[in-house]
C-alpha positions in Angstrom: -0.8 17.6 -31.9 2.3 16.0 -30.6 1.9 13.6 -27.7 5.1 14.0 -25.5 4.8 10.6 -23.9 4.6 9.0 -27.4 7.6 11.0 -28.4 9.6 10.0 -25.3 8.8 6.3 -25.8 9.1 6.3 -29.6 5.5 5.3 -30.2 4.4 5.6 -33.8 0.8 6.0 -35.0 -0.7 2.5 -35.5 1.9 0.5 -33.6 1.0 -1.8 -30.7 1.6 0.7 -28.0 -0.4 3.4 -29.9 -3.3 1.0 -30.0 -2.8 0.2 -26.3 -2.8 3.9 -25.3 -5.9 4.5 -27.4 -7.8 2.2 -25.0 -7.5 4.9 -22.4 -8.1 8.1 -24.4 -8.9 10.2 -21.4 -5.7 9.2 -19.6 -3.7 9.9 -22.8 -5.4 13.3 -23.4 -5.2 14.4 -19.8 -1.4 13.6 -19.6 -0.8 15.7 -22.6 -3.2 18.5 -21.3 -1.2 18.5 -18.1 2.1 18.9 -20.0 0.6 21.7 -22.1 -0.7 23.5 -19.1 2.7 23.4 -17.4 5.0 24.0 -20.4 2.9 25.9 -22.9 1.2 28.2 -20.4 0.1 31.7 -21.3 0.4 32.7 -17.6 4.1 32.9 -16.7 3.9 35.7 -14.0 4.5 33.3 -11.1 6.9 30.9 -12.8 8.9 31.9 -15.8 9.4 29.5 -18.7 13.1 29.4 -17.9 12.3 28.4 -14.3 9.8 25.7 -15.5 12.4 24.2 -17.8 15.1 24.3 -15.2 12.9 22.6 -12.7 11.8 20.0 -15.3 15.4 19.1 -16.2 16.5 19.1 -12.6 13.6 16.7 -11.6 14.2 14.2 -14.3 17.9 14.4 -14.0 17.8 13.8 -10.3 15.5 10.8 -11.0 18.2 9.5 -13.5 15.5 9.1 -16.1 16.3 8.8 -19.9 13.6 11.5 -20.3 16.2 14.0 -19.1 17.6 14.3 -22.6 14.3 15.8 -23.8 14.2 18.4 -21.0 17.9 19.0 -21.4 17.4 20.0 -25.0 14.4 22.3 -24.1 16.5 24.1 -21.4 19.5 24.3 -23.7 17.4 26.2 -26.3 16.0 28.5 -23.6 19.2 29.2 -21.5 22.4 27.3 -22.2 24.3 28.9 -19.3 21.6 27.8 -16.8 21.8 24.3 -18.2 25.6 24.3 -17.7 25.2 25.4 -14.1 22.7 22.7 -13.4 24.9 20.0 -15.0 27.9 21.1 -13.0 25.9 20.8 -9.8 24.1 17.5 -10.7 26.9 15.0 -9.6 26.8 16.4 -6.1 23.0 16.3 -6.0 22.1 12.8 -7.3 21.6 10.2 -4.6 19.3 7.2 -4.2 16.6 7.7 -1.6 13.8 8.0 -0.8 14.9 9.4 2.6 13.0 11.0 5.4 11.0 10.4 8.5 7.3 9.7 9.0 5.4 11.0 12.0 5.9 8.8 15.0 3.8 5.7 14.6 3.8 2.4 12.7 5.4 3.8 9.5 8.4 5.2 11.5 10.1 1.8 11.0 10.6 2.9 7.4 12.5 6.1 8.3 15.7 6.4 6.4 18.4 9.0 7.1 20.0 10.6 4.1 21.6 13.7 2.8 19.9 17.1 2.8 21.0 18.9 -0.4 21.4 22.6 -0.7 22.9 24.6 -3.7 26.5 25.5 -3.1 27.6 29.1 -3.5 28.6 28.7 -7.1 25.2 27.3 -8.2 23.3 30.0 -6.1 25.4 32.7 -7.8 24.8 31.3 -11.2 21.0 30.8 -10.9 20.0 33.4 -8.2 18.4 32.9 -4.8 14.9 32.3 -6.1 15.8 29.5 -8.5 18.3 28.1 -6.0 15.5 27.7 -3.4 13.3 26.0 -6.1 16.1 23.5 -6.9 16.5 22.7 -3.2 12.8 22.2 -2.9 12.7 20.0 -6.0 15.5 17.9 -4.5 13.4 17.6 -1.3 10.3 16.5 -3.3 12.3 14.0 -5.4 14.3 12.4 -2.6 12.7 13.4 0.7 8.9 13.9 0.1 7.9 12.8 3.5 10.0 15.6 5.0 8.0 18.3 3.3 7.0 20.8 5.9 5.8 24.4 6.5 9.5 25.3 6.9 10.2 24.1 3.4 7.4 26.2 2.0 8.6 29.2 4.0 12.1 28.9 2.5 10.5 29.3 -1.0 8.4 32.3 0.2 11.6 33.9 1.7 13.3 33.5 -1.7 10.5 35.4 -3.4 8.1 32.6 -4.5 4.4 33.4 -4.4 1.8 30.9 -3.3 0.7 30.4 -6.9 4.4 29.9 -7.9 4.9 27.3 -5.2 1.8 25.4 -6.4 3.1 25.4 -10.0 6.5 24.3 -8.8 5.0 21.4 -6.9 2.7 20.5 -9.9 5.8 20.4 -12.2 7.6 18.0 -10.0 4.5 15.8 -9.4 3.7 15.7 -13.1 7.2 14.9 -14.2 7.4 12.1 -11.6 4.2 10.7 -13.1 5.5 11.2 -16.7 8.8 9.5 -16.2 7.1 6.5 -14.6 4.6 6.2 -17.5 7.5 6.4 -19.9 9.5 3.8 -18.1 6.5 1.4 -18.0 5.7 1.9 -21.7 9.3 1.5 -22.6 9.4 -1.9 -20.9 6.2 -2.9 -22.7 7.7 -1.7 -26.0 10.6 -4.1 -25.5 8.2 -6.9 -24.7 6.2 -6.3 -27.8 9.1 -6.0 -30.1 
């Protein structure tokens, strides 16, 4: 079985990072099981594979992660036109963040105003209303997670997303955020061990 994190970092069997990851076999297995559940799912009724790959690429590309090349290739194999539409929109969507507001209280001193991104007409026409809403929601989760709200969920419901689909969409973004941080950390360790 291929371990995607090993592949993204360039970990070979028997090298120092492989040995290090073997010290946490459950964490390693669970990370791969999460990937498999999200990207090799038998149940695609609520979120099609094309949508999963688009959200994956969009999440890691917004995060400006080197892992975007991997997800770019997966999406290119699934739907090259969709990839092109996303790449055309990406320069206008990438920012720094995180932005957003906390409920009034001690954390409000950390409130940061920032852009609220929505797909333009060209992107919405290219991907359809359903995926356009998912891209906007992904942007919210990547850059403005503290601004998540019932209204944000309602926008997905209005675009045709089911409750199960919204959960899967959110799981994708959460998993990819975890994965790119693990990859970044292991990549630093790999450089230190070289």
